[in-house]
C-alpha positions in Angstrom: 0.0 0.0 0.0 2.8 2.4 0.9 4.5 1.7 -2.4 1.4 2.7 -4.3 1.0 6.0 -2.4 4.7 6.8 -3.0 4.1 6.2 -6.8 1.1 8.5 -6.8 2.8 11.3 -4.9 5.9 11.2 -7.0 4.0 11.1 -10.3 1.6 13.9 -9.2 4.5 16.2 -8.4 6.2 15.4 -11.6 3.1 16.0 -13.7 2.3 19.2 -11.9 5.8 20.5 -12.4 5.7 19.7 -16.1 2.3 21.4 -16.4 3.4 24.6 -14.7 6.6 24.7 -16.8 4.5 24.4 -20.0 2.2 27.2 -18.6 5.1 29.5 -18.2 6.8 28.6 -21.4 4.1 29.2 -24.0 4.4 32.5 -25.9 2.2 33.2 -28.9 2.3 36.3 -31.2 -1.1 37.3 -32.5 -2.1 40.0 -35.0 -4.7 42.5 -33.8 -6.2 45.4 -35.8 -3.8 47.9 -34.2 -0.7 45.7 -34.2 0.8 42.6 -32.8 0.6 41.3 -29.2 2.5 38.6 -27.5 0.4 36.5 -25.1 1.8 34.5 -22.3 1.3 33.5 -18.7 3.4 34.5 -15.7 2.7 32.2 -12.7 3.5 33.0 -9.1 1.7 36.3 -8.9 -1.6 37.6 -7.8 -4.1 36.8 -10.5 -4.5 39.6 -13.1 -4.8 40.4 -16.8 -1.9 42.7 -17.9 -1.8 44.7 -21.1 1.8 46.1 -21.3 3.1 48.5 -24.0 6.9 48.6 -24.2 6.7 51.4 -26.7 5.5 53.9 -24.1 6.6 51.9 -21.1 3.3 51.5 -19.3 0.7 48.9 -18.7 -2.8 48.4 -17.5 -3.7 45.6 -15.0 -7.1 44.2 -14.3 -8.3 41.7 -11.7 -10.7 38.9 -12.5 -8.1 36.1 -12.9 -8.7 33.7 -10.0 -5.5 31.6 -10.6 -2.2 32.8 -9.2 -1.1 33.7 -12.7 -0.8 37.0 -14.7 -2.2 36.6 -18.2 0.0 39.0 -20.2 -0.5 40.7 -23.5 2.6 42.6 -24.5 2.2 44.9 -27.5 5.1 44.1 -29.7 4.4 46.2 -32.8 1.9 49.0 -33.6 0.4 49.4 -37.0 0.4 53.2 -37.2 -2.3 53.5 -39.8 -4.6 51.2 -37.9 -3.8 53.0 -34.6 -4.8 56.3 -36.2 -8.0 54.8 -37.5 -8.9 53.4 -34.0 -7.9 56.6 -32.3 -10.1 58.8 -34.6 -13.0 56.5 -35.1 -13.0 54.0 -32.3 -15.2 55.8 -29.9 -18.0 56.2 -32.4 -17.6 53.5 -35.0 -19.3 50.2 -34.4 -17.4 48.6 -37.3 -14.0 49.5 -35.8 -15.1 48.5 -32.3 -16.5 45.1 -33.5 -13.2 44.4 -35.4 -11.0 45.1 -32.4 -13.3 43.1 -30.1 -13.3 40.1 -32.5 -9.5 40.2 -32.9 -8.9 40.4 -29.1 -11.4 37.6 -28.4 -10.0 35.4 -31.0 -6.4 36.0 -30.0 -7.0 35.2 -26.3 -9.3 32.3 -27.1 -6.7 30.8 -29.4 -4.0 31.1 -26.8 -6.1 29.5 -24.1 -7.0 26.5 -26.3 -3.4 25.9 -27.2 -2.4 26.4 -23.5 -4.8 23.9 -22.2 -3.7 21.3 -24.7 0.0 21.9 -24.1 -0.3 21.8 -20.3 -2.5 18.7 -20.4 -0.1 16.9 -22.8 3.1 17.9 -21.0 1.7 16.9 -17.6 0.3 13.6 -18.9 3.4 12.7 -20.9 5.9 13.5 -18.3 3.9 11.8 -15.6 3.7 8.6 -17.6 7.5 8.7 -18.2 8.1 9.0 -14.5 5.6 6.2 -13.8 7.4 4.0 -16.3 10.7 4.9 -14.6 9.3 4.0 -11.2 8.0 0.7 -12.6 11.6 -0.2 -13.5 12.5 0.5 -9.9 9.8 -2.1 -8.8 6.9 0.3 -8.1 3.5 -0.4 -9.6 2.6 1.2 -13.0 -1.2 1.5 -12.8 -1.4 3.9 -9.8 1.2 6.1 -11.5 -0.6 6.2 -14.8 -3.9 7.1 -13.1 -2.1 9.8 -11.1 -0.6 11.3 -14.2 -4.0 11.3 -16.0 -5.8 12.8 -13.0 -3.2 15.5 -12.5 -3.1 16.5 -16.2 -6.9 16.6 -16.2 -7.0 18.7 -13.1 -4.5 21.2 -14.5 -6.5 21.5 -17.7 -9.8 22.1 -15.9 -8.1 24.6 -13.6 -6.9 26.6 -16.5 -10.3 26.6 -18.2 -12.1 27.6 -15.0 -9.6 29.9 -13.3 -7.4 31.6 -15.9 -9.9 33.4 -18.2 -10.7 36.8 -16.7 -14.2 37.1 -15.3 -16.1 39.6 -13.2 -15.6 43.4 -12.9 -12.9 44.7 -15.2 -13.9 48.3 -14.8 -11.2 49.5 -12.3 -7.8 49.0 -14.0 -4.5 49.7 -12.3 -1.9 51.5 -14.4 1.8 50.7 -13.8 5.1 51.5 -15.4 8.9 51.2 -14.8 9.1 54.9 -13.9 6.9 56.5 -11.2 5.5 59.5 -13.3 3.6 57.6 -15.9 0.7 56.3 -13.8 -0.1 59.9 -13.0 0.0 60.9 -16.6 -2.3 58.0 -17.6 -5.1 59.4 -15.6 -5.8 61.6 -18.5 -6.1 58.7 -21.0 -9.7 58.2 -22.2 -11.3 54.8 -21.9 -14.8 53.5 -22.6 -17.0 52.1 -19.9 -16.2 48.4 -19.2 -18.7 45.7 -19.5 -18.6 43.6 -16.3 -18.9 40.3 -18.2 -17.1 40.9 -21.5 -13.3 40.9 -21.7 -13.4 42.0 -25.3 -15.2 45.3 -24.5 -12.6 46.3 -21.9 -9.6 45.2 -23.9 -11.0 47.2 -26.9 -11.4 50.3 -24.8 -7.8 50.1 -23.6 -6.5 49.6 -27.1 -8.4 52.7 -28.2 -6.8 54.5 -25.3 -3.4 53.1 -26.4 -3.9 54.3 -29.9 -4.8 57.7 -28.7 -1.7 57.8 -26.5 0.6 56.7 -29.4 -0.8 59.1 -32.0 -1.8 61.9 -29.7 0.7 62.1 -26.8 -0.3 65.7 -26.2 -3.3 64.3 -24.2 -0.8 63.3 -21.5 0.4 65.6 -18.7 3.9 66.0 -20.2 6.9 68.1 -19.2 7.7 69.2 -22.8 9.0 72.7 -23.2 10.4 73.0 -19.7 14.1 73.9 -19.2 16.5 71.0 -18.9 20.1 70.4 -18.0 22.3 67.4 -18.8 24.4 65.9 -16.0 27.5 63.8 -16.7 30.7 62.7 -15.1 33.6 60.3 -15.3 34.6 60.4 -18.9 38.1 59.3 -18.0 39.5 60.2 -21.5 37.1 58.0 -23.4 36.9 60.1 -26.5 34.6 57.6 -28.2 31.9 58.6 -25.8 32.0 62.3 -26.6 29.8 62.1 -29.7 27.1 60.3 -27.7 27.4 63.0 -25.0 27.1 65.8 -27.5 23.9 64.3 -28.9 22.3 63.9 -25.5 23.4 67.4 -24.3 22.4 69.2 -27.5 20.4 72.3 -26.6 21.0 72.2 -22.9 23.8 73.3 -20.5 26.1 70.4 -19.6 26.9 70.0 -15.9 30.0 67.9 -15.7 30.7 66.6 -12.2 34.4 65.6 -12.4 36.8 63.1 -13.8 37.0 64.4 -17.4 40.5 63.0 -17.6 42.6 60.4 -15.9 45.5 62.6 -14.7 44.6 66.1 -15.9 47.8 66.4 -17.9 48.2 68.9 -20.7 47.9 66.2 -23.4 44.7 64.9 -21.9 43.3 68.4 -21.6 43.9 68.9 -25.3 42.2 65.6 -26.2 39.1 66.3 -24.3 38.5 69.9 -25.6 35.5 68.6 -27.5 33.6 68.6 -24.2 33.3 72.4 -24.5 31.0 71.9 -27.5 28.8 69.2 -25.9 26.1 71.6 -24.7 25.1 75.2 -24.8 27.4 75.9 -21.8 29.8 73.7 -19.8 29.6 73.9 -16.0 32.5 71.9 -14.4 33.9 70.8 -11.0 37.0 68.8 -10.6 37.1 65.2 -9.7 40.0 63.2 -8.2 41.3 62.4 -11.7 41.3 66.0 -12.9 44.0 68.7 -12.2 44.3 72.3 -11.3 45.9 73.1 -14.7 43.1 71.4 -16.6 40.5 73.3 -14.6 42.3 76.6 -15.4 42.4 75.8 -19.1 38.7 75.1 -19.2 38.0 78.4 -17.4 40.3 80.2 -19.8 38.3 78.7 -22.7 35.0 80.0 -21.4 33.7 77.1 -19.2 32.1 77.8 -15.9 34.5 76.1 -13.5 33.3 76.1 -9.9 35.4 75.6 -6.8 34.9 75.8 -3.0 36.4 79.3 -3.3 34.1 80.5 -6.0 34.1 80.5 -9.8 37.6 80.1 -11.3 38.5 83.0 -13.6 41.3 83.9 -15.9 44.6 84.5 -14.1 43.8 82.1 -11.3 41.4 84.5 -9.8 38.0 83.7 -8.2 34.6 85.2 -8.8 31.3 84.7 -7.0 30.6 81.6 -5.1 27.1 81.2 -6.6 26.6 81.7 -10.4 23.5 81.8 -12.5 23.1 79.2 -15.3 19.9 78.7 -17.2 17.9 80.3 -14.4 19.6 78.1 -11.7 21.7 79.3 -8.8 24.7 76.9 -8.9 27.7 76.4 -6.7 30.4 73.7 -6.8 33.1 72.1 -4.6 36.4 70.9 -6.1 37.7 67.5 -5.2 40.3 67.7 -2.5 42.4 65.0 -4.3 42.5 66.7 -7.7 46.0 66.5 -9.3 48.5 69.4 -9.0 50.7 70.5 -11.9 53.5 71.4 -9.5 53.5 67.8 -8.2 53.7 66.2 -11.6 49.9 65.3 -11.7 50.5 62.4 -9.3 47.7 60.8 -7.4 47.2 62.4 -4.0 44.6 60.0 -2.6 45.4 57.9 0.4 46.4 54.3 -0.4 43.1 52.7 0.6 39.6 53.9 -0.5 38.2 53.5 3.0 40.3 56.4 4.3 39.2 58.9 1.6 38.0 61.4 2.2 38.8 62.2 5.8 36.2 63.3 8.4 37.8 66.7 8.5 37.3 67.1 4.7 33.7 65.9 5.1 33.1 68.5 7.8 34.6 71.3 5.6 32.2 70.5 2.9 29.3 70.2 5.3 30.0 73.6 6.8 30.4 75.1 3.3 27.1 73.6 2.1 25.1 74.6 5.2 26.3 78.2 4.8 25.0 78.2 1.2 21.9 76.2 1.4 19.6 79.2 1.3 21.3 80.7 -1.7 21.6 77.8 -4.2 19.4 75.5 -6.3 22.1 73.1 -7.6 25.3 72.0 -5.9 28.0 70.0 -7.7 30.5 67.8 -5.9 32.3 64.8 -7.4 32.7 62.4 -4.4 29.5 61.2 -2.7 31.5 60.3 0.4 32.8 63.8 0.7 29.2 65.0 0.7 28.0 62.5 3.3 28.0 64.8 6.3 26.5 67.6 4.3 23.7 65.3 3.2 23.2 64.3 6.8 22.9 68.0 7.8 20.3 68.6 5.1 18.3 65.6 6.4 18.4 67.0 10.0 17.5 70.5 8.8 15.9 70.5 5.4 16.3 73.6 3.3 13.5 76.1 2.8 13.5 75.4 -0.9 14.5 72.5 -3.1 18.2 71.7 -3.7 19.6 69.2 -6.1 23.1 67.8 -5.4 24.9 66.5 -8.5 27.4 63.7 -7.8 29.8 61.4 -9.7 32.7 59.1 -8.9 30.8 55.8 -8.3 30.2 55.0 -12.0 26.7 53.9 -11.1 23.6 55.9 -11.9 21.6 56.7 -8.8 18.9 59.1 -7.6 17.7 59.7 -4.0 14.7 61.9 -3.3 14.5 63.3 0.2 12.4 66.0 1.9 13.8 69.2 0.6 16.7 67.9 -1.5 17.6 65.3 -4.2 20.9 63.7 -5.0 21.5 62.8 -8.7 24.3 60.7 -10.2 24.3 60.1 -13.9 26.8 57.2 -13.8 29.9 57.2 -16.0 29.6 58.9 -19.4 32.9 57.3 -20.4 31.6 53.8 -19.8 34.3 53.4 -17.1 37.0 55.1 -19.2 39.7 53.9 -21.5 41.4 52.1 -18.6 38.3 50.0 -17.7 37.2 48.8 -21.1 37.0 45.2 -19.9 34.2 46.2 -17.5 31.9 46.7 -20.4 30.0 49.4 -18.6 27.3 51.4 -20.4 27.5 55.1 -21.0 25.5 56.9 -18.3 24.0 60.4 -18.5 21.2 62.1 -16.6 18.8 64.8 -17.6 16.9 67.1 -15.2 13.8 69.0 -16.1 12.8 71.9 -13.9 10.8 75.1 -13.6 12.0 78.5 -12.5 8.7 80.5 -12.5 8.7 82.2 -9.1 11.3 79.8 -7.6 13.3 76.7 -8.6 11.2 73.5 -8.7 12.9 70.2 -9.9 10.2 68.3 -11.9 11.8 65.1 -13.2 15.1 63.3 -13.6 15.8 60.9 -16.5 18.6 58.3 -16.1 19.9 57.4 -19.6 22.0 54.4 -20.4 23.6 53.9 -23.9 25.2 50.7 -25.0 28.5 51.7 -26.6 28.5 48.5 -28.7 25.3 49.0 -30.6 24.1 52.5 -29.6 20.8 51.3 -28.1 19.6 53.5 -25.3 17.2 53.2 -22.4 15.8 55.8 -20.1 14.0 55.7 -16.8 12.1 58.8 -15.5 11.8 59.8 -11.8 9.3 62.5 -11.0 10.7 65.0 -8.5 7.7 67.2 -8.0 5.6 64.7 -6.0 6.4 63.1 -2.7 8.5 59.9 -3.2 7.0 56.6 -2.1 10.4 55.3 -0.9 13.8 56.7 -0.1 16.8 56.1 -2.2 15.3 54.9 -5.5 17.7 53.4 -8.0 
């Protein structure tokens, strides 16, 4: 008796595992009137129907799926002519509505029929194989065969009963990889959902998608607002300069240190193209820059900021806070920048854990606290140098928003706090010419802001560019709404 039960348990587990694997593996592309969707199931989540649109990086999620599975429809391609037709005629054309409903119903129905057959077949087949294997080990075959058939049948029935969405589909949840898009999508029009018909609701969302694609002006966008480009850590990688010039075109470029590796005269000549990367170059030194390089940039018209004020011709200093594109900006030079009189040697301590010192952190903190009521943007290369200053801002938030621009880590990062934001664009040089084996991506940030009345940061975009194929991705973080979490990355 015990041997039979052992056979049943083992075969049931094997059949169930094969069925769930088949459930997660099936992906079908189906043509709809407005484009092509990929339909698949994602088990292990709260049951939902997801319509996701990579083109605009947002999705809409409905309940009604009683199995712990997300039924996913990812829009792969959009037929622009069809999308225009749906957007213009969909709300009032029964013919267009009927076509989209029919396509959606047929696509999902086709997927579910194939899915049931595949899950049943895989569960039954693998269960029988395991039962035969157990027979060879001396266990009875018949209980195993019955267990395989029963498990496969149970999985098939469960898919038929639990996976198709049912019930109220009228309260969708919008989601996206960036936090600003759900807010914008509140303006997207959608027709009323029918409580019992998936096709009606899917159609209304496809109409909304078409309108969003062909008429993005209906969204609450930030277009036309002033922007700055934030970059750091080029490290002599001249191959990355054209990409930076494209990203920074039409905006001031705020470069937060490590333009070169040693700051030598040769390196300074090679990286002169950075001056043409934006409408204006604003620069602070990093630990791989030099005093001579900073002076050359200042002599050529760049705004070079230091803890003593703006660096001017003849090694003189101007105001501590300068105006750039409507922003009040100050910067703090890196204490370990190279010196020409010392042959551009590295002045950093031998171990990273000892740099920078507590005394240097306190100097920066005192400098920042003394300026916090006078600046909108602060540039400092080393996040560790700014640590105590950031702690001081947390204890006593500024009376108006401040954005701290950082570098050095080679990792893009944004942290939104009460009263201030820290923003690091990563490494625009993909790690630099000395780190090519790391295969890092080019990292740049953009900040959108408003200056009417007072400075208000609106959004930050973290951009990554693959230096191999030129493909780019961007993630937006909204800065004018309270953050749901601290330290988002």
